[in-house]
N, C-alpha and C positions, 0 to 999 in steps of 0.2 A: 478751383482745377485748373485755370490758364496759369497761375502761378506755379503749381507745380510742375508743369511742363514746361515753363519759360526758362528753366535752369537748365544751361548746357551742362548735363553730367547725364552720360549713357546709361546708368542704372535706373534711369525714370522711365527708359524703355522696359523695366520690369514691373512698374507701376502702370504703363499702359498694356501690357500683356495681361495684368489682374483685371483691368478695366474691361478688355475685350470679351474676357472668359465672364465675367459677370454679365456684359449686355447679351452675350451669344448664348449664354445656356438656355435661356428659355425657348430659343428656337431649336437647340439639339435637343431639349427635353422633348418638347411636341414637334417631331419634326413635319413638315408639309409635305404633300404628297410630291412623288417623282413628277418631275417636268419633262417635255419632250427632248429638250435638249440632254438634258441628262442620261435618258433612257436610251437616245441613240450613242451616246459616248460610252455606255456602259457594253452595249451590242458590239459596236467597231472594236473596242478594248477586248472583249471574248475571242474575237475571230483574229485578230492581232495576236494574241498571247497563244491561241491555237498555232500560228505558224501562217497565216494567211497574208499575202502581200496587197497593199492597199492599191486598187486601180486594174489591175490585171486579175486579182481574185476575189478582192472586197469590192463590189460595186457601189461606189458611193463618191461624191465631191469633197469629203472631208480632207483638210489640208493634210500633207504627209506626215509632217512632225507631231500634229494632234492625234492621228491615227496611233502612232507609236506611244505618245503619251498617255491614251486611253488603256494602250495595252500595258503598259508600267502598271499604271491606277489599277488595272484587273489584277494584276499579279499580285499587288500589294494589299489591295483592300476589297476585293470581290466586289459582290453587288451590296456591299452595306452601305446604306444612305448615312448612318449614322458617321460611320468611318469616313466617307468622303466628305461630309460637311466639316468633319474636324480639321481633316488634311485641309481643305479649304480655307479654314479660318488662319492656319499656320502659314500658309501661303500670302494671305492677306496681311497678316502681322508684319513679316519680313518685309513684305512691300511698302508698309507704312515707315517702318524703320529707316529703310532706305532711302525713302524721299527725304526725310529730315536729315539724313546724312549727306545727300547732295546738296540740300540748300546751307546748310553749315558750312562745308567744306568752300562752297562757291560765295560764300559772303552775301547771300540773297537778301538779307533783312539786316536792319538796325543793330539787331544783336542775335547771338546764336542761340538758337531754340528748338526744342521738341514741338512745338506747338502745331507743325503742318503733319505730323505722325498723327499726333491725337484728333486734330481736326478730319483726317483723311479715314482713320478708324470708324469715327461717328459717322462720317457719310457713306458708309459701307453697309449701315444700319438702315437706309432708307427703304430695304425691300429684302424679303428672304431669297430673292433670286440671284442677289450679289453673293451669296457664300454657298452658292453650288460649284461643283468641280466640275468645270467644264476647261477647254483649251482657251476660251478667254483669257483665264487668270496667266496661264505659261505664256501667251501672246503678250499681255500687259506688261510683265514682267520685263522682257526683253525690250518693249517699247519706253520702260523708263531707263533702262540702260542706254537706249540710244537717246534719250532725252539729256541725260549726264553729260554725255559727248557733246552736244549742242551746246550746251551751257560753258564746255571749254571752247568751243569755236568763238562762241561770242566774248569769252574773257580773251581780248587778244594776244596778250603775251602768253597763252599757252595754245597757240595753234601749231600744231603738229599733223603731217601727212595720216600718221597711224590713227589720229582722233576720228579723221574722215571717213577712213576704212573701216574701223572698228563702228561707227555711226551707221554705215550702209549695212555692214553685216548684221547688226542686232536689228535692223528695220527688216532687213530680208527673212533673219529667222523669226520675227515676230510675223510674218507674212504666211510663213510656212507653216505655222498654227493657225492663223486666220486671215486667210487671203484679203479680205476686207481691209486689213491695215497696211497692205500696200499703199491706199491713199495717203498715207502719212509720209511718203516719200516726197509726194509733191509738197504737204506741207513744209517739211524739213526743207526743200529747196528755196520755197518761198522766204521760210524765216532766216535760210542763211542770207539771201538778199538783202533784205531789210537790214539786218544787224550784223553781219560781218563783212570784211573786206577779201572776200574769198575770189580765187582767180577761177578761171575756165579750167584748170588743171585740177582744182581742188572739187569743182564739182564732178568732173569726171573720177577723181577718187571715190567719193561720195555713190555714183552709179557702179562704180567697179566692186564697191565693198556688197552692195545690193545686188547685183547680179551673180556674184560667186556661188552662193548657196545653191541657188537657183541652177546654175549650169552644173553643178556638183549632182544635183539629185537628177538632172536630165540625164547626165553621164551613165550615172549610176543604174536608170530606168531603160537606156539605150542598150546597155551592155546585156542586160538581162531581158532584151527585147521585148520591153512591157512600155515603151516610151508613149506608144499610141494612146494606152490608156490614161496615162498622165496627162497628155496633152489635153484629149477630150474630156475626161471626168474632173481633173483638176483646173487648168486654165481655162479652157473653153466654158464648162457649166458656171463656174465661179464668176468669170468675167460676164456673163450674159446673163446670170442669175435674176430673178425678179425681186423686187423688196417685197417683204411680209412683216406685218406688223403681230408680234403674238400678243400683244396687249394693246388698249387703245390709248391715244396722245392722252385723253383725260385723265387716264390712270397713271400715267407716267408723270403728268403735271401735279397729279394730288400726291405723290409719294414725294416728289420732289419740292414740295410748296414751301417747307420751312427753308431748306437751303438757298432756294431761288430769293425769299425774302431777305435772307442775312446777305446774300451776295449783292442784292440792288444797294442796300445800305453800305456795303464795302466800296462799291464804287463811287458812290457820292462821297462818302469821306475820305477816300484816296484823292479824288478830284480836288477835294478843297484843302487838305491838310498833311498830303504827303509830302515829306522832305527828306529826299533820297539822293544818292550819288548817282552820277552819268550812267554808271555800269548798272545799279541797282535799278535805274528807272528802264534802261534796255530789258532786264530780266522781265520787270512788271509789265511793259509792253509785250514782251514774247510770249510770255504766259498768257496775257487776255487774247492775244489771236491763236494761242493753242488751244484755249478754251471754246473759240469760235470754229476752230478747225475740229476739234473732238465732236462738238454737236454736229456739225454737218456731217462727219462719219456716222454718228448714230444714228442720223436720219436717214443716209444712205445705205445702211447695213441690211443684210439680208431677212435679220430678225430681230426687230426692235423689241426688247426688253430691258429692265434695269440693269442688269449686268452690263448691257453695251456701253452703258455711260462711265464705265471705268477710267477709260482715257480721259473723263471730263473732270473727274475727281483733284488729280494733282494741281490743275490750275486752281480750281474753287477753293481748294485747301491753302493754297498759294496766296490768294487773294484776301482768303478770309485771317490767314494769319497776319497780314499788314493790317487789317481792319481791327483785329484785337490789340496790337502793338501799339496802334496810335491813341486808343483809348486811354486817356491820362489816369482818371479816376479808376482804382483798383477794385472798388466795391462795384462799379458798373460792369467792368471787365467780366468779374466772376458771375454778376448777375446775367448778362447776356450770355454768357459759357453755359451756364444751367438752362438757361432757356432754351439754347440750341442743341444741349444734349437731351432734355426731356423732349423736345418737340419732335426731334428726327426718329428717336426710338417709339415714341408714342405714336406718331403718325405709321412708322413702320409695321408696329405689331397690331394696330387698328387695321390696316389694310389686309395684314396677313389673314386676318379672320373675317375680311369684308367687311367691317362695321364701319367703313366708309364707302361712298358710292366707285367703289373699282370692280374691277373685273378681272379674274386670274383664268378663265374658264380656257382661253386659247393657249395658254401656258403650259397648262397640267395635259398628263396623258389622259385620254377621255376613257370612261368605263367600256368594258368588254362585254359583248353580247354572247361571244362564244365561252363555252364550257372547257375548252382543252386547257390542261394544265401540265406542266413536267414534261413535255414533249419537245423534240427538236422538229421545229416547223419551217415551212416556207409560204410566204404570203404572197399570190399574186395579186398585190392591190395595194392601198396606202391604209394600212390598219396596224398602225405601231403598239397597239395597246395590247396586241396578241404578243408581244415581245416580253411583258412585264412578269408573267407566269410562265414563260416557255423560253426555249434558246433557238435563235435564228439558224437554219442550217438549209441551204449553203447559204454565202454572204451575200445576196441579193439584198442590200441595205436599201439603196434610194429607189423608190419605185419609178418616177420619172426614168431613171437611166436604166433600171433593169426593165420597163416598158418595151425599149427599143430592142431588148434582147426578145424578149418573150412575144413579142407582136412581129418577129419576122424568124420564123420558124423555116423560110427558105433559103435563108443565109447561111452558107456553110460555117461562118466563122461563130453566130449564134449557136448552131447545133453543137458545134465543138465545145464553145465554153460551157453549155449546159451539161453537157456529156462529162466534160474535165471536173467540173464543181462538185456535181453529184455524187461522182466517184471516191471526191476527197472528201464530202460531208456530206452523206444522204440524208434527207429529212425523213421524219417518220409519217407526219401529215402534212399534205399539201392543200393550202386553202385555194382553190381556184376555182372562183364563180363563173367565169366566164370560158372555163374550159380549154386555158389556152396550152395546155400541158399535151393536149391529145395530138396535135401537129409534131409535136417533139418524140411521143410515142411512137407515131409512123415511121420515124426515121431512125430511132434507137429502139430496136425489139426487144434487147437486154435490158435497156431501162425499162420498157413498160410490162415487162415479165415481173418485175417487182414491187407493182403498186397495181391497187385495184380501186375502183371507183366507190366512192363514198358520199355522202349527204354535203355538199358543199366543196367537192374536192377530191383529194384520193389519200389513200393510207396505206403504208407498207405491207406486203403480204408476209404474216408470220411464217417463221420458218419451221 
């Protein structure tokens, strides 16, 4: 298997595509239940596709480019989980192909090879969550582009100003898909300090490239008189958001057990037998530090889950590629490769059906106890399970942010926002267990006339 991908032939990527189709098909045939992250992306995508603007009309802290990405996915795929998983697989394949192309162009190994693409693709099988269609995939793609520019900067003969600006732009765009990716700006600064001869001017160019997209977004929202929502819901909320694990650390270690064992072996072999050029040694050290930074990012990310480890995968694929290329006896190389593939896929599928001591309950949408289906609903509480069989209206997505609106009916700003969104997107049913809407009805009689009290909330008055 390694022998096939070891040859520098772009057509080997077709073999990789066939292998990925073979390995992914069981997950596509028996789809896992919808996850909380997927469901939220669907809901936000529906509202963006309907013309609502993030932050000023969609009350949520999801990054702006992520919201528009979800809107595109809703236009293209609707709520079809199968179509979304297939699209995610296509994105992962393109990213895996790009990884090897970068390493080949930069002469990162002693031979040009597509083994990194093969190993990266196998690593995506550690858990079903990796091939879910979320903004993480898009953010990771821009992170790979930034990493490519970092390699250009480490390669002293290719240092140009546009490389630094592009690096900052790609990092910025990734953070506008997933705010936690802003953390990698500090990682890139440190890697440049350690492995390049950059001047203060070059660091400022990187910072300029990173700041430019954020400045443009702020200018756009400022001209739309919606900059307050951008600052409060995107920047402030994401900066101070607490860390929450959708799965336990034990579950994560179990699904990553095989790659961790191979990574330990790779580090031992590289420490003893690696014969690399100075440039290749620098790349090896840089990728090891990248591995550490990516692990730290995963630990600090707001929602720890297998897909959060995507930035770790290129570094692991890089180190394991060195490991396989250093083994001289080909039969041992093939044996270790088959054990790796079988071990990762077996662990992934056994954990999918919880035949290992793992727990995915925090990742999935809980079962709903309400019988409401096929309605436009507003939920004044943290009950995302009601969105599965219904459509959210109006777009109060994040309950922690929405609570600040519905708990302050005495503020003119809150009343104005509720009135505006109810006119634009009136719900048929309001789930209101604590009767928060009554204070707004007292101030908006025209709105009150459209709804009547029901068990657990309100329902629209029939015409």
